[in-house]
C-alpha positions as CSV (number, residue, x, y, z in Angstrom):
1,M,30.0,4.0,15.3
2,N,26.9,6.0,14.4
3,P,25.1,5.8,11.0
4,P,26.2,8.5,8.6
5,S,24.2,11.8,9.0
6,A,22.1,13.4,6.4
7,A,23.9,15.5,3.8
8,G,23.2,17.0,1.6
9,G,11.3,12.5,-29.6
10,A,8.2,11.4,-31.4
11,A,6.6,8.1,-30.6
12,P,7.7,5.3,-32.8
13,S,5.2,4.2,-35.4
14,S,6.8,1.1,-36.9
15,T,5.4,-2.3,-35.9
16,T,8.6,-4.1,-36.8
17,P,11.6,-4.0,-34.4
18,P,14.8,-2.6,-35.9
19,H,17.6,-4.9,-36.8
20,G,21.3,-4.5,-36.1
21,V,20.7,-2.4,-33.0
22,T,22.6,-3.8,-30.0
23,P,22.7,-2.1,-26.6
24,P,26.2,-1.3,-25.4
25,A,27.6,-3.6,-22.8
26,H,27.3,-2.6,-19.2
27,P,28.0,-4.7,-16.1
28,G,24.5,-3.9,-14.7
29,G,22.8,-3.1,-18.0
30,S,22.5,0.1,-19.9
31,G,19.7,2.5,-20.8
32,V,16.5,1.4,-19.2
33,F,18.3,-1.6,-17.7
34,A,21.0,0.6,-16.0
35,E,19.4,0.3,-12.5
36,L,19.2,-3.5,-12.6
37,V,22.5,-3.8,-10.7
38,G,23.9,-7.3,-10.1
39,Q,21.4,-8.8,-12.6
40,Q,23.5,-9.3,-15.7
41,A,22.1,-12.7,-16.5
42,V,18.5,-11.2,-16.3
43,V,19.5,-8.2,-18.4
44,E,21.0,-10.5,-21.1
45,Q,17.8,-12.6,-21.1
46,L,15.5,-9.6,-21.5
47,E,17.7,-7.9,-24.1
48,S,17.7,-11.1,-26.2
49,A,13.9,-11.3,-26.0
50,V,13.6,-7.7,-27.2
51,R,16.1,-8.2,-30.1
52,S,14.2,-11.3,-31.2
53,G,11.2,-9.2,-32.2
54,A,8.9,-11.9,-31.0
55,P,9.0,-12.1,-27.2
56,T,7.0,-14.6,-25.3
57,H,3.4,-13.3,-24.7
58,A,3.5,-13.9,-20.9
59,W,6.3,-13.5,-18.4
60,L,6.7,-14.1,-14.6
61,F,9.3,-12.0,-12.9
62,T,10.1,-13.3,-9.4
63,G,12.6,-12.3,-6.7
64,P,12.6,-11.4,-3.0
65,P,11.7,-7.9,-1.9
66,G,14.5,-5.6,-3.0
67,S,15.6,-7.6,-6.0
68,G,14.1,-5.1,-8.4
69,R,11.5,-7.3,-10.1
70,S,9.1,-4.4,-10.7
71,N,11.9,-2.2,-12.0
72,A,13.0,-5.0,-14.3
73,A,9.4,-5.4,-15.6
74,R,9.1,-1.7,-16.3
75,A,12.5,-1.6,-18.1
76,F,11.4,-4.6,-20.2
77,A,8.2,-2.8,-21.1
78,A,10.2,0.3,-22.1
79,A,12.7,-1.7,-24.2
80,L,9.9,-3.5,-26.1
81,N,8.5,-0.2,-27.3
82,C,11.8,1.6,-27.9
83,E,13.3,2.1,-31.4
84,S,16.8,1.5,-29.9
85,L,15.8,-1.5,-27.7
86,G,15.7,0.4,-24.4
87,C,17.8,3.6,-24.8
88,G,16.2,5.3,-21.8
89,D,16.2,8.7,-23.5
90,C,13.6,8.6,-26.2
91,H,10.1,9.8,-25.9
92,S,8.7,6.3,-25.5
93,C,11.2,5.4,-22.7
94,R,10.5,8.6,-20.9
95,L,6.7,7.9,-21.0
96,V,7.2,4.5,-19.5
97,A,9.4,6.0,-16.8
98,T,6.7,8.5,-15.8
99,G,3.9,5.9,-16.0
100,S,2.1,7.7,-18.8
101,H,2.9,5.5,-21.8
102,P,-0.4,4.9,-23.8
103,A,0.6,1.3,-24.6
104,V,2.1,0.3,-21.3
105,S,-0.2,-0.4,-18.2
106,L,1.6,-0.4,-14.9
107,V,-0.8,-2.0,-12.5
108,S,-0.5,-2.3,-8.7
109,T,-2.8,-2.5,-5.7
110,E,-2.5,-1.2,-2.2
111,N,-5.4,-3.4,-1.1
112,V,-5.0,-6.8,0.5
113,S,-5.8,-8.4,-2.8
114,Y,-6.8,-7.6,-6.4
115,R,-10.6,-7.5,-7.0
116,I,-12.1,-9.5,-9.8
117,E,-13.4,-6.3,-11.5
118,D,-9.8,-5.0,-11.5
119,V,-8.7,-8.1,-13.4
120,R,-11.6,-7.9,-15.9
121,Q,-10.6,-4.3,-16.6
122,L,-7.1,-5.4,-17.3
123,I,-8.4,-8.1,-19.8
124,T,-10.4,-5.4,-21.5
125,T,-7.3,-3.2,-21.8
126,A,-5.3,-6.1,-23.2
127,Q,-7.7,-6.2,-26.2
128,D,-6.7,-2.7,-27.3
129,R,-4.1,-2.5,-30.1
130,P,-0.8,-0.7,-29.2
131,Q,-1.9,2.3,-31.3
132,G,1.3,3.1,-33.1
133,Y,3.6,1.4,-30.7
134,R,5.1,-2.1,-31.1
135,W,3.6,-3.8,-28.1
136,R,0.8,-3.4,-25.6
137,V,2.5,-4.4,-22.3
138,I,0.6,-5.0,-19.1
139,V,2.8,-5.1,-16.0
140,V,1.0,-6.5,-12.9
141,E,2.9,-5.9,-9.8
142,D,2.3,-8.1,-6.7
143,A,0.5,-10.7,-8.7
144,D,0.7,-12.9,-5.6
145,R,-2.1,-10.7,-4.2
146,M,-4.5,-12.2,-6.7
147,T,-7.1,-14.5,-5.2
148,E,-7.7,-17.8,-6.9
149,R,-10.9,-16.6,-8.4
150,A,-9.2,-13.5,-9.8
151,T,-6.4,-15.6,-11.2
152,N,-8.8,-17.9,-12.9
153,V,-10.4,-14.9,-14.6
154,L,-6.9,-13.9,-15.9
155,L,-6.0,-17.4,-17.1
156,K,-8.0,-17.4,-20.3
157,A,-6.5,-14.0,-21.3
158,I,-3.0,-15.4,-20.9
159,E,-3.8,-18.6,-22.7
160,E,-5.3,-16.8,-25.7
161,P,-3.6,-13.4,-25.8
162,P,-4.5,-10.8,-28.4
163,P,-1.8,-10.1,-31.0
164,R,1.0,-7.8,-29.9
165,T,0.1,-8.0,-26.2
166,V,2.6,-9.0,-23.6
167,W,1.7,-9.8,-20.0
168,V,4.3,-9.3,-17.2
169,L,3.4,-10.6,-13.8
170,C,5.6,-9.9,-10.7
171,A,5.7,-12.0,-7.6
172,P,8.2,-13.0,-4.8
173,S,8.4,-16.6,-6.0
174,P,6.9,-18.9,-8.6
175,A,5.0,-20.7,-5.7
176,D,3.1,-17.5,-5.0
177,V,1.3,-17.8,-8.4
178,L,-1.1,-20.6,-9.3
179,V,0.6,-23.4,-11.3
180,T,-1.9,-22.9,-14.2
181,I,-0.6,-19.3,-14.6
182,R,3.1,-19.9,-14.1
183,S,3.1,-22.9,-16.5
184,R,2.1,-20.5,-19.2
185,C,4.7,-17.8,-18.5
186,R,8.4,-17.5,-19.2
187,H,10.2,-17.3,-15.9
188,V,12.7,-14.5,-15.0
189,S,14.4,-15.0,-11.6
190,L,16.0,-12.0,-10.0
191,R,18.3,-12.1,-6.9
192,I,19.2,-9.6,-4.2
193,P,22.1,-7.5,-5.6
194,P,25.4,-7.3,-3.7
195,T,25.9,-4.4,-1.2
196,E,28.7,-2.9,-3.4
197,A,26.4,-2.8,-6.4
198,V,23.6,-1.1,-4.5
199,A,26.0,1.5,-3.0
200,E,27.5,2.2,-6.4
201,L,24.0,2.8,-7.8
202,L,23.2,5.3,-5.0
203,I,26.4,7.1,-5.5
204,R,26.0,7.3,-9.3
205,R,22.2,8.0,-9.4
206,D,21.6,10.0,-6.3
207,G,24.9,11.6,-5.7
208,L,25.4,10.2,-2.2
209,S,28.7,10.0,-0.4
210,P,30.3,6.6,-0.4
211,D,30.0,6.2,3.4
212,R,26.3,7.0,3.4
213,A,25.6,4.9,0.4
214,E,27.4,1.9,1.9
215,F,25.6,2.3,5.2
216,A,22.2,2.5,3.5
217,A,22.9,-0.4,1.3
218,R,24.0,-2.6,4.2
219,V,21.3,-1.9,6.7
220,S,18.6,-2.2,4.0
221,Q,20.0,-5.6,3.3
222,N,20.5,-4.5,-0.3
223,H,16.9,-3.5,-1.0
224,I,17.4,-0.6,-3.5
225,G,14.2,1.3,-2.7
226,V,14.7,1.0,1.1
227,A,18.3,1.9,0.8
228,R,17.5,5.1,-1.1
229,R,14.9,6.1,1.5
230,L,17.2,5.5,4.4
231,A,20.0,7.4,2.7
232,T,17.9,10.5,1.9
233,D,15.3,10.6,4.7
234,A,16.5,11.4,8.1
235,D,13.2,10.5,9.7
236,A,13.3,7.0,8.1
237,R,16.8,6.5,9.6
238,T,15.6,7.6,13.0
239,R,12.6,5.2,12.9
240,R,14.8,2.3,11.9
241,E,17.3,3.0,14.6
242,E,14.5,3.1,17.2
243,T,13.2,-0.2,15.8
244,V,16.4,-2.2,15.9
245,S,17.2,-0.8,19.3
246,L,14.0,-2.1,21.0
247,P,15.0,-5.7,21.4
248,L,18.3,-4.6,22.8
249,E,16.5,-3.0,25.7
250,V,13.7,-5.5,26.4
251,R,14.5,-7.5,29.5
252,S,11.1,-8.1,31.1
253,A,7.4,-8.8,30.2
254,S,6.4,-5.2,31.0
255,Q,9.1,-3.8,28.7
256,A,8.0,-6.3,26.0
257,I,4.5,-5.0,26.1
258,V,5.6,-1.4,25.9
259,A,8.0,-2.2,23.0
260,A,5.2,-4.0,21.1
261,A,2.9,-1.0,21.5
262,R,5.6,1.3,20.3
263,L,6.2,-0.8,17.1
264,V,2.5,-0.8,16.3
265,S,2.2,2.9,17.1
266,M,5.0,3.8,14.7
267,A,3.5,1.7,11.9
268,Q,0.1,3.2,12.3
269,A,1.4,6.7,12.4
270,D,3.4,6.2,9.3
271,A,0.4,4.7,7.5
272,A,-2.0,7.4,8.7
273,S,0.3,10.2,7.7
274,E,0.8,8.8,4.2
275,S,-2.9,7.9,3.7
276,D,-4.2,11.3,4.9
277,A,-1.8,13.2,2.6
278,R,-2.8,11.1,-0.4
279,L,-6.5,11.4,0.4
280,A,-6.3,15.2,0.7
281,E,-4.6,15.3,-2.7
282,E,-7.1,13.0,-4.3
283,Q,-10.0,15.0,-2.9
284,A,-8.6,18.2,-4.1
285,S,-8.1,16.7,-7.6
286,L,-11.7,15.4,-7.6
287,R,-13.0,18.9,-6.5
288,R,-11.1,20.5,-9.4
289,S,-12.5,18.0,-11.9
290,L,-16.0,18.6,-10.7
291,G,-15.6,22.4,-10.6
292,L,-16.0,22.7,-6.9
293,E,-14.1,25.4,-4.9
294,P,-11.8,24.1,-2.1
295,E,-14.2,25.1,0.7
296,E,-17.5,24.6,-1.2
297,K,-19.9,22.1,0.3
298,V,-20.2,18.9,-1.7
299,P,-23.7,18.5,-3.3
300,A,-25.6,15.4,-2.1
301,K,-25.5,13.9,-5.6
302,L,-21.7,14.0,-5.6
303,R,-21.0,12.7,-2.1
304,A,-20.8,9.1,-3.2
305,Q,-17.7,9.9,-5.3
306,F,-16.0,11.4,-2.2
307,K,-17.1,8.4,-0.1
308,R,-15.5,6.0,-2.5
309,L,-12.2,7.9,-2.1
310,E,-12.5,7.7,1.7
311,D,-13.2,4.0,1.6
312,E,-10.3,3.4,-0.7
313,A,-8.0,5.4,1.6
314,G,-9.2,3.2,4.6
315,R,-8.2,0.0,2.7
316,R,-4.9,1.5,1.7
317,A,-4.1,2.5,5.3
318,K,-4.8,-1.1,6.6
319,R,-2.4,-2.5,4.0
320,A,0.1,0.2,4.8
321,V,0.2,-0.8,8.5
322,T,0.8,-4.4,7.5
323,D,3.6,-3.4,5.1
324,S,5.2,-1.2,7.6
325,L,5.2,-3.9,10.3
326,D,6.6,-6.4,7.8
327,R,9.5,-4.0,7.1
328,T,10.0,-3.6,10.9
329,L,10.2,-7.4,11.3
330,I,12.7,-7.6,8.5
331,D,14.9,-5.1,10.3
332,L,14.5,-7.0,13.6
333,T,15.4,-10.2,11.8
334,A,18.7,-8.6,10.8
335,V,19.4,-8.0,14.5
336,Y,19.2,-11.7,15.3
337,R,21.1,-12.7,12.3
338,D,23.9,-10.5,13.5
339,V,23.6,-12.0,17.0
340,L,23.8,-15.5,15.6
341,S,26.8,-14.5,13.5
342,L,28.5,-13.3,16.6
343,K,27.6,-16.4,18.6
344,L,29.0,-18.7,15.9
345,A,32.0,-16.4,15.2
346,T,31.4,-16.5,11.5
347,G,33.6,-13.4,10.8
348,V,31.1,-12.1,8.2
349,D,30.3,-8.4,8.2
350,L,27.4,-7.4,10.5
351,I,24.3,-5.8,8.9
352,N,24.1,-3.5,12.0
353,E,27.9,-3.0,12.4
354,H,27.3,0.4,14.0
355,L,25.5,-1.5,16.9
356,R,28.3,-4.1,17.4
357,R,28.8,-3.4,21.1
358,Q,25.1,-3.7,21.9
359,L,24.7,-6.8,19.8
360,T,27.7,-8.4,21.5
361,E,26.0,-7.8,24.9
362,L,22.8,-9.3,23.6
363,A,24.7,-12.3,22.3
364,E,26.1,-12.9,25.7
365,D,22.5,-13.5,27.0
366,L,21.5,-15.9,24.2
367,S,22.6,-19.3,23.1
368,P,22.7,-20.1,19.4
369,E,19.6,-22.1,19.8
370,Q,17.8,-19.2,21.4
371,A,18.9,-16.8,18.7
372,L,17.4,-19.3,16.1
373,A,14.2,-19.4,18.1
374,C,14.0,-15.6,18.0
375,L,14.4,-15.8,14.2
376,D,11.6,-18.4,14.0
377,A,9.4,-16.2,16.1
378,L,10.0,-13.2,13.8
379,N,9.1,-15.4,10.8
380,T,5.9,-16.5,12.5
381,S,5.0,-12.9,13.2
382,R,5.4,-12.0,9.6
383,I,2.9,-14.7,8.6
384,R,0.5,-13.7,11.4
385,I,0.2,-10.1,10.3
386,T,-0.9,-11.2,6.9
387,Q,-3.6,-13.4,8.4
388,N,-5.7,-10.8,10.1
389,V,-4.2,-11.3,13.5
390,P,-4.5,-7.9,15.3
391,P,-1.2,-6.2,15.0
392,A,-0.9,-5.4,18.8
393,L,-1.5,-9.1,19.6
394,A,1.0,-10.3,17.1
395,M,3.7,-7.8,18.3
396,E,3.1,-8.6,22.0
397,A,3.5,-12.3,21.4
398,L,6.7,-11.7,19.5
399,M,8.3,-9.3,22.0
400,M,7.6,-11.7,24.8
401,Q,9.5,-14.4,22.9
402,L,12.4,-12.0,22.3
403,I,13.1,-11.5,26.1
404,P,16.6,-12.9,26.6
405,R,17.1,-16.0,28.8
406,R,20.7,-16.2,29.8
407,P,22.1,-19.6,28.6
408,R,22.7,-22.1,31.4
409,G,26.2,-23.2,32.1
């Protein structure tokens, strides 16, 4: 079985939340919460906080990649400033959706970590009044990327927040944030939504066929963003199929080295392509703002501004390689989970059902203990690539450990 082929109002000015406005019931939320599929308990918690008119001043949204914690934070920010508690259609909700709401700051970083100056700028922003809106909301995505020093700078702002300011931090788990921060936040825990819910969202929102939506939801392991990309981007599907096929073909040390080099090459190519395109766009925008023609030589006094863009692009590219390799390792982990499921005859649906024949052949060469060892090796590699281990070295060590050793007896 092959994977499915590609187919085709005015801003509110009141500072008091309305009373008696209750969002209609919906199994996955309604309005701004409509995309939080499989998160009904979270939706109810957030809607209750919005209706109260006095939400906690600091929140910590946690959940594994794909759980939708950033989407939940954005939806919450929109609901706090909506006259109808998150209708999704008013001027304020649309501004949040496009990232241009004057009272909502959506903060993220593509660097390895947040810089202290970034956090200080956030604290300055938090002092500003919402200017005609109900709440100034600062959503910090990937709060786990804050260093301890940066987090300590943020601590006082969360301990003594300005009036009508709400902080929303997002991280994979509470343990990824310093205890001094998480003890001052109200915790919202999200889970990975079920495959059926993700597929239904792709069908409803993106107009996908049921087969393609189900395939994308399953192989993405219910990560909504990844599922959408796999469903709509043929190149992304091709790269994933090449990735998950590599361990099925590795039977010797030489093949392991070649496979490792291929994984790193794909990650670097993806990162470079995305980084180069974004840098060109940023440089063109800077030229327009400075009144320079597209081919005009940059004056010496302005070169520092262009150099900063290039330096930022270099940092982004490094992080993009790490993120791409991590996604690759998640896909490979799915392969060995399928293998272990076959070895133990669990009867559960395979993530890579379309590769059942190849996975069955690989399972014949591995004992359950060896499949578990491969999963451990993959987890170790995910840790290594975040610790400045050269990607090529980390991938070579991994692929050598994935060479099948036929079980004895």
